[in-house]
C-alpha positions as CSV (number, residue, x, y, z in Angstrom):
1,M,10.6,-200.8,-239.7
2,G,9.9,-199.3,-236.3
3,G,10.9,-201.0,-233.1
4,D,10.0,-201.6,-229.5
5,G,11.8,-198.3,-228.8
6,S,9.6,-196.5,-226.4
7,A,8.0,-198.8,-223.8
8,A,9.8,-197.0,-221.0
9,S,8.9,-193.6,-222.3
10,R,5.3,-194.5,-222.6
11,A,5.2,-196.0,-219.2
12,A,6.6,-192.8,-217.7
13,L,3.9,-190.6,-219.2
14,S,0.9,-189.6,-217.1
15,E,-0.9,-188.2,-220.1
16,P,-0.6,-188.6,-223.9
17,L,2.3,-187.1,-225.8
18,K,1.1,-183.9,-227.4
19,V,2.3,-184.0,-231.0
20,L,1.8,-181.1,-233.5
21,C,1.9,-182.2,-237.1
22,L,2.5,-179.7,-239.9
23,D,0.8,-180.7,-243.2
24,I,2.0,-179.1,-246.4
25,E,-1.0,-180.1,-248.6
26,G,-4.3,-180.1,-246.8
27,G,-5.6,-183.2,-248.4
28,H,-4.6,-182.2,-252.0
29,G,-1.8,-184.7,-252.2
30,G,-0.4,-188.1,-251.1
31,S,1.7,-186.9,-248.2
32,S,-1.4,-185.3,-246.6
33,R,-3.5,-188.5,-246.9
34,S,-0.6,-190.6,-245.6
35,L,-0.4,-188.5,-242.5
36,Y,-4.2,-188.7,-242.0
37,Y,-4.2,-192.5,-242.1
38,S,-1.4,-192.6,-239.6
39,L,-3.2,-190.3,-237.2
40,K,-6.5,-192.0,-237.7
41,N,-5.0,-195.3,-236.5
42,I,-2.7,-194.1,-233.8
43,D,-3.3,-195.0,-230.1
44,R,-4.9,-191.8,-228.7
45,S,-4.2,-192.9,-225.1
46,L,-0.5,-192.5,-226.0
47,I,-0.5,-189.7,-228.6
48,A,-2.7,-186.6,-228.6
49,P,-2.3,-185.1,-232.2
50,T,-3.0,-181.7,-233.5
51,V,-2.6,-180.7,-237.2
52,I,-1.7,-177.4,-238.8
53,C,-2.3,-177.4,-242.6
54,R,-0.7,-175.0,-245.0
55,R,-3.7,-175.4,-247.3
56,D,-7.3,-175.8,-246.6
57,G,-9.0,-178.7,-248.2
58,P,-10.9,-182.0,-247.7
59,I,-8.6,-183.3,-245.1
60,R,-10.0,-180.8,-242.5
61,Q,-13.4,-182.5,-242.5
62,L,-11.8,-186.0,-242.3
63,Y,-9.9,-184.9,-239.2
64,A,-13.0,-183.3,-237.7
65,D,-14.8,-186.7,-238.2
66,I,-12.2,-188.4,-236.0
67,G,-11.9,-185.7,-233.4
68,I,-8.4,-184.3,-234.3
69,P,-8.1,-180.5,-234.0
70,V,-7.0,-178.7,-237.3
71,E,-5.9,-175.1,-237.9
72,I,-5.1,-173.5,-241.2
73,L,-2.0,-171.3,-241.5
74,A,-2.0,-170.6,-245.2
75,D,1.2,-168.7,-245.6
76,L,3.6,-171.1,-243.8
77,P,6.9,-170.9,-245.8
78,K,7.8,-174.0,-247.8
79,A,10.2,-174.9,-250.6
80,S,11.4,-178.1,-252.2
81,A,14.5,-178.7,-254.3
82,L,13.8,-178.6,-258.0
83,P,15.7,-180.2,-260.9
84,R,16.8,-177.0,-262.6
85,P,19.3,-174.7,-260.8
86,S,17.7,-171.5,-262.2
87,R,14.3,-172.5,-260.7
88,N,15.9,-173.1,-257.3
89,L,17.4,-169.6,-257.4
90,W,14.0,-168.0,-258.0
91,Q,12.4,-170.2,-255.4
92,L,15.0,-169.3,-252.8
93,V,14.3,-165.6,-253.4
94,G,10.6,-166.3,-253.1
95,H,11.1,-168.4,-249.9
96,L,12.8,-165.5,-248.2
97,G,9.9,-163.3,-249.1
98,D,7.5,-165.9,-247.7
99,F,9.3,-165.8,-244.4
100,S,9.0,-162.0,-244.3
101,G,5.3,-162.2,-245.2
102,A,4.6,-164.9,-242.6
103,R,6.3,-162.8,-239.9
104,R,4.5,-159.6,-240.8
105,G,1.1,-161.4,-241.0
106,G,1.5,-163.0,-237.6
107,T,1.7,-166.6,-238.9
108,L,5.2,-167.3,-237.4
109,K,4.1,-165.9,-234.0
110,R,1.0,-168.1,-234.0
111,L,3.0,-171.1,-235.0
112,R,5.5,-170.5,-232.2
113,E,2.6,-170.3,-229.7
114,V,1.1,-173.6,-230.9
115,V,4.5,-175.4,-231.0
116,L,5.2,-174.4,-227.4
117,A,1.9,-175.9,-226.3
118,H,3.0,-179.3,-227.6
119,D,5.7,-181.8,-226.6
120,L,7.0,-182.5,-230.1
121,V,6.5,-181.2,-233.6
122,H,6.4,-183.4,-236.8
123,F,7.0,-181.8,-240.2
124,N,5.2,-184.0,-242.7
125,H,7.3,-183.0,-245.7
126,E,10.9,-182.0,-246.4
127,G,9.6,-178.8,-248.0
128,F,9.4,-177.5,-244.5
129,A,13.2,-177.7,-244.0
130,A,13.8,-174.0,-243.4
131,L,10.7,-173.6,-241.3
132,A,11.8,-176.6,-239.1
133,L,15.1,-174.8,-238.5
134,W,13.3,-171.6,-237.5
135,V,11.1,-173.6,-235.1
136,R,14.1,-175.3,-233.6
137,R,15.8,-172.0,-232.9
138,Q,12.7,-170.4,-231.6
139,T,11.4,-173.2,-229.4
140,H,14.0,-175.9,-228.9
141,R,11.1,-178.4,-229.1
142,P,11.9,-182.0,-230.1
143,A,11.1,-182.4,-233.8
144,T,10.8,-185.1,-236.4
145,M,10.3,-185.0,-240.2
146,H,9.0,-187.2,-243.0
147,I,11.2,-187.4,-246.1
148,R,8.8,-188.3,-248.9
149,T,10.6,-187.6,-252.1
150,N,13.9,-188.4,-253.9
151,V,15.2,-185.0,-254.9
152,Q,17.8,-184.5,-257.6
153,P,21.4,-183.7,-256.5
154,S,22.1,-179.9,-256.5
155,I,23.4,-177.2,-254.3
156,F,19.9,-176.5,-253.1
157,S,19.0,-180.1,-252.3
158,R,22.3,-180.5,-250.3
159,W,21.4,-177.3,-248.5
160,Q,18.0,-178.7,-247.8
161,M,19.2,-181.9,-246.4
162,R,21.9,-180.2,-244.2
163,T,19.2,-177.9,-242.9
164,I,17.0,-180.8,-242.0
165,S,19.9,-182.4,-240.2
166,A,20.3,-179.3,-238.1
167,A,16.6,-178.9,-237.4
168,V,15.1,-182.2,-236.4
169,D,16.0,-185.1,-234.1
170,H,14.8,-188.0,-236.3
171,V,13.6,-188.5,-239.9
172,V,11.1,-190.9,-241.3
173,F,11.6,-192.4,-244.8
174,I,8.7,-193.9,-246.7
175,T,11.0,-196.4,-248.4
176,P,14.8,-197.2,-248.3
177,H,15.2,-195.2,-251.5
178,E,14.5,-191.9,-249.7
179,E,17.0,-192.7,-247.1
180,T,19.7,-193.5,-249.7
181,T,19.0,-190.1,-251.3
182,F,19.1,-188.3,-248.0
183,R,22.4,-189.8,-247.0
184,S,24.0,-189.2,-250.5
185,L,23.1,-185.5,-250.2
186,G,24.7,-185.1,-246.8
187,G,21.8,-185.8,-244.5
188,L,23.1,-186.9,-241.0
189,T,20.0,-187.1,-238.8
190,P,19.1,-190.6,-237.5
191,G,16.2,-192.1,-239.4
192,T,13.8,-195.0,-239.7
193,V,12.0,-196.5,-242.7
194,V,8.3,-196.7,-242.1
195,F,6.1,-197.6,-245.1
196,N,3.1,-195.4,-245.5
197,S,-0.2,-196.6,-243.9
198,A,-2.9,-197.8,-246.3
199,E,-6.3,-199.2,-245.8
200,P,-8.9,-200.3,-248.3
201,A,-11.6,-197.9,-249.1
202,T,-14.5,-200.1,-248.0
203,G,-17.9,-198.9,-249.0
204,A,-16.8,-196.3,-251.5
205,Q,-19.4,-195.8,-254.2
206,P,-18.2,-195.8,-257.8
207,H,-17.7,-192.4,-259.3
208,P,-20.9,-191.6,-261.3
209,A,-19.2,-190.2,-264.3
210,I,-17.3,-193.4,-265.1
211,P,-19.4,-195.6,-267.4
212,R,-20.1,-199.2,-266.4
213,D,-20.3,-200.6,-269.9
214,G,-18.0,-203.6,-269.6
215,R,-14.9,-201.8,-270.7
216,L,-11.7,-202.4,-268.8
217,V,-11.2,-199.2,-266.8
218,I,-7.7,-197.9,-266.1
219,A,-7.4,-195.1,-263.6
220,S,-4.8,-192.4,-263.2
221,L,-4.9,-190.4,-260.0
222,S,-2.3,-187.6,-260.6
223,N,-2.3,-184.0,-261.7
224,A,-0.7,-183.6,-265.1
225,A,3.1,-183.4,-264.7
226,F,5.9,-184.4,-267.0
227,I,7.8,-186.1,-264.2
228,R,4.7,-188.3,-263.5
229,G,4.6,-189.3,-267.1
230,S,1.1,-187.9,-267.8
231,D,1.8,-187.5,-271.5
232,R,2.5,-191.3,-271.6
233,L,-1.3,-191.9,-271.1
234,L,-1.7,-190.4,-274.6
235,E,0.9,-192.8,-276.0
236,L,-0.9,-195.8,-274.3
237,A,-4.3,-194.7,-275.6
238,D,-2.9,-194.5,-279.1
239,A,-1.2,-197.9,-278.8
240,L,-4.5,-199.4,-277.7
241,K,-6.2,-197.7,-280.7
242,R,-3.7,-199.3,-283.1
243,L,-4.5,-202.7,-281.5
244,G,-8.1,-202.1,-282.2
245,R,-9.0,-202.4,-278.5
246,D,-12.1,-200.4,-278.0
247,D,-12.9,-202.2,-274.8
248,V,-10.4,-200.2,-272.7
249,L,-11.1,-196.8,-271.1
250,I,-8.4,-194.6,-269.5
251,V,-9.8,-192.4,-266.8
252,S,-7.7,-189.5,-265.4
253,A,-8.6,-187.7,-262.2
254,G,-6.6,-184.5,-261.5
255,D,-5.8,-181.1,-262.9
256,M,-4.8,-181.6,-266.5
257,A,-3.2,-178.2,-267.1
258,L,0.1,-178.5,-268.9
259,K,2.4,-176.7,-266.5
260,G,6.1,-176.4,-267.1
261,S,8.2,-176.6,-270.3
262,D,9.5,-180.2,-270.3
263,W,6.7,-181.5,-272.5
264,S,7.1,-182.2,-276.2
265,A,7.0,-179.2,-278.5
266,D,3.4,-179.9,-279.5
267,L,2.2,-180.0,-275.9
268,V,4.2,-176.9,-275.0
269,R,2.6,-175.0,-277.9
270,L,-0.8,-176.3,-276.8
271,A,-0.1,-175.1,-273.2
272,G,0.8,-171.7,-274.6
273,R,-2.7,-171.5,-276.0
274,G,-4.2,-172.5,-272.7
275,G,-4.8,-176.1,-273.7
276,S,-4.8,-179.1,-271.4
277,L,-4.0,-182.8,-271.7
278,A,-7.7,-183.4,-272.4
279,D,-7.4,-181.0,-275.4
280,A,-4.4,-183.0,-276.6
281,A,-6.3,-186.2,-276.4
282,N,-9.2,-184.8,-278.4
283,S,-6.8,-183.4,-281.1
284,L,-5.2,-186.8,-281.5
285,G,-8.6,-188.5,-281.9
286,L,-8.4,-190.3,-278.5
287,G,-11.3,-188.5,-276.8
288,S,-13.5,-191.6,-276.8
289,R,-10.8,-193.7,-275.3
290,M,-10.0,-191.3,-272.4
291,L,-12.1,-189.7,-269.8
292,F,-10.9,-186.6,-267.9
293,L,-12.6,-185.9,-264.6
294,G,-10.6,-183.0,-263.3
295,H,-10.0,-182.7,-259.6
296,V,-11.8,-185.4,-257.5
297,A,-12.1,-184.9,-253.8
298,E,-12.7,-188.6,-253.2
299,P,-10.3,-190.5,-255.3
300,E,-11.4,-193.8,-253.7
301,R,-14.6,-193.4,-255.7
302,V,-12.6,-193.5,-258.9
303,L,-10.8,-196.6,-257.8
304,A,-14.1,-198.2,-256.9
305,A,-15.2,-197.8,-260.6
306,S,-11.9,-199.0,-262.0
307,D,-10.1,-202.3,-262.7
308,L,-6.5,-201.1,-262.7
309,L,-4.4,-198.1,-261.7
310,I,-1.7,-196.7,-263.9
311,K,1.3,-194.5,-262.9
312,P,3.7,-194.2,-265.8
313,T,6.2,-192.2,-263.7
314,R,9.6,-190.9,-265.0
315,E,11.0,-191.0,-261.5
316,S,11.1,-194.8,-261.2
317,N,9.2,-194.6,-257.9
318,P,6.4,-197.2,-258.0
319,W,5.3,-196.7,-254.4
320,G,3.3,-193.4,-254.2
321,R,0.1,-192.8,-252.3
322,D,-2.1,-193.6,-255.3
323,I,-0.3,-196.9,-255.8
324,L,-0.7,-198.0,-252.2
325,E,-4.4,-197.1,-252.1
326,A,-5.1,-198.9,-255.3
327,L,-3.3,-202.1,-254.2
328,S,-5.0,-202.0,-250.8
329,S,-8.3,-201.9,-252.6
330,G,-7.5,-204.9,-254.7
331,K,-6.7,-203.0,-257.9
332,P,-3.5,-204.2,-259.7
333,V,-1.1,-201.4,-260.7
334,L,0.8,-200.6,-264.0
335,S,3.9,-198.5,-263.3
336,V,7.6,-198.0,-264.2
337,G,10.7,-198.7,-262.2
338,T,12.7,-201.5,-260.7
339,D,11.6,-201.7,-257.1
340,Q,9.2,-204.6,-256.8
341,T,8.2,-204.1,-253.1
342,F,4.7,-203.1,-254.0
343,V,4.2,-203.5,-257.8
344,E,5.5,-206.9,-259.1
345,T,4.9,-208.1,-262.6
346,G,2.4,-210.9,-262.8
347,V,1.8,-210.8,-259.1
348,T,0.3,-207.4,-258.1
349,G,0.4,-205.7,-261.5
350,L,2.9,-204.9,-264.2
351,L,6.2,-203.1,-263.7
352,Q,8.2,-201.9,-266.7
353,Q,11.8,-201.0,-266.2
354,H,11.4,-198.6,-269.2
355,F,8.1,-197.3,-270.4
356,D,7.0,-199.1,-273.6
357,A,3.5,-198.1,-274.7
358,D,3.1,-200.9,-277.2
359,A,4.2,-203.7,-274.8
360,L,2.0,-202.2,-272.1
361,A,-1.0,-202.0,-274.5
362,A,-0.5,-205.7,-275.4
363,A,-0.4,-206.7,-271.7
364,I,-3.5,-204.7,-271.0
365,A,-5.3,-206.4,-273.9
366,R,-4.5,-209.8,-272.4
367,L,-5.9,-208.7,-269.0
368,A,-9.0,-207.4,-270.7
369,D,-9.5,-210.9,-272.1
370,D,-8.7,-212.6,-268.8
371,R,-10.6,-211.0,-265.9
372,A,-9.9,-214.0,-263.7
373,E,-6.1,-213.2,-263.8
374,L,-6.9,-209.6,-263.0
375,A,-8.9,-210.7,-260.0
376,R,-6.1,-213.0,-258.8
377,M,-3.5,-210.2,-259.0
378,G,-6.0,-207.9,-257.2
379,E,-6.4,-210.2,-254.2
380,T,-2.6,-210.7,-254.0
381,A,-2.1,-206.9,-254.0
382,R,-4.6,-206.5,-251.2
383,Q,-2.8,-209.1,-249.1
384,R,0.6,-207.6,-249.7
385,I,-0.4,-204.1,-248.7
386,A,-2.2,-205.4,-245.6
387,N,1.1,-207.1,-244.6
388,L,3.5,-204.2,-245.4
389,C,1.3,-201.1,-244.8
390,G,-1.2,-202.2,-242.2
391,P,-2.4,-198.9,-240.6
392,T,-2.3,-200.1,-237.0
393,D,1.2,-201.4,-237.2
394,R,2.6,-198.5,-239.2
395,A,0.9,-196.0,-236.8
396,R,2.5,-197.8,-233.9
397,D,5.9,-197.5,-235.6
398,L,5.4,-193.7,-236.0
399,A,4.3,-193.4,-232.4
400,D,7.5,-195.2,-231.2
401,I,9.6,-192.8,-233.2
402,W,7.9,-189.8,-231.6
403,F,8.4,-191.2,-228.1
404,R,12.1,-191.8,-228.8
405,A,12.6,-188.4,-230.4
406,A,10.7,-186.6,-227.5
407,R,13.1,-188.2,-225.0
408,S,16.3,-187.5,-226.9
409,G,15.1,-184.2,-228.4
410,T,14.2,-182.8,-225.0
411,A,17.7,-183.3,-223.8
412,S,19.2,-181.7,-226.9
413,G,16.8,-178.9,-226.6
414,R,17.9,-178.1,-223.1
415,A,21.5,-178.2,-224.2
416,A,20.7,-175.8,-227.0
């Protein structure tokens, strides 16, 4: 990860490199929080960051607290590849309309002005692919981009990766898996793997709605989504019920609306009546075993009141923002996949290759009976994340990439 890369570039600067970061989420998702922790820990004598958010949200105040300027441009065009071709077609049509609206509303003009006032622009999500190409053609400024997801192969995802290759000088992958996907879809831009920064949420007060009654508390920090395995929480709660384990509480923080049509037939019908995952839990007699908090602005408070984190993903990607934050706070993680970089069975949590609610419930029951084992895994998790995702080191990696891209990208920009 990273490298020595930019010592000469840094030495040649008489003032910090002015970097404009475009944030797609405004604090409402993991990519936004990951960028925040990088900028919070970056050396300001070398990097002078500014942030533009596509959404307003809690991240604005966090940046204000550390003196980083933020502007909201709410109609910045964005689009990410989706699994179904038909959805991509509709999204592409809407994306073209978004560009027209952003042009008419003055957003693109304002963005161009801000980009030209900086030395380099960093796109914090591959959903800005087409916007990055527009910025390159309008400004010829050096540019970098974070690749944060493993998209499914399709005509649209290949177009997206080829567009990124034409638009930016360097890409940053959060694990080697994103790089493999990028290359397999035709991505050509040079890139570097830099794990996301994570730091323990010291001093966070436990969320007041979570009871402290001795039950083992398992937290989920995800909006309801089929791909994230949110419905599997119901299966787990039911498995624990059949084991007679009344000493375990599953706490879910996020929007529980059942969007999309990939759910089971029963959940799709419930969604059609305006029902949520919380309604499904109640209808199955699981209401006393599950607590639904809705959107929580400070997820660290949920972690502070919990013993474990669960992410029963269908994407086999046990390395998301919620996982890193839990591990860094000493909370073991239960997830699904094969990559044991972060979640390792018996060491930092439990990783199933294939989701099995009954086996997972049995493992949870053992941990509920052995809190010393839980504490041991938690401390190992904390140390692992400090080594792999230490915010100062990872911020330095990102700064080095920006310096190298500014040097090479300026040359390519002049040539263009």
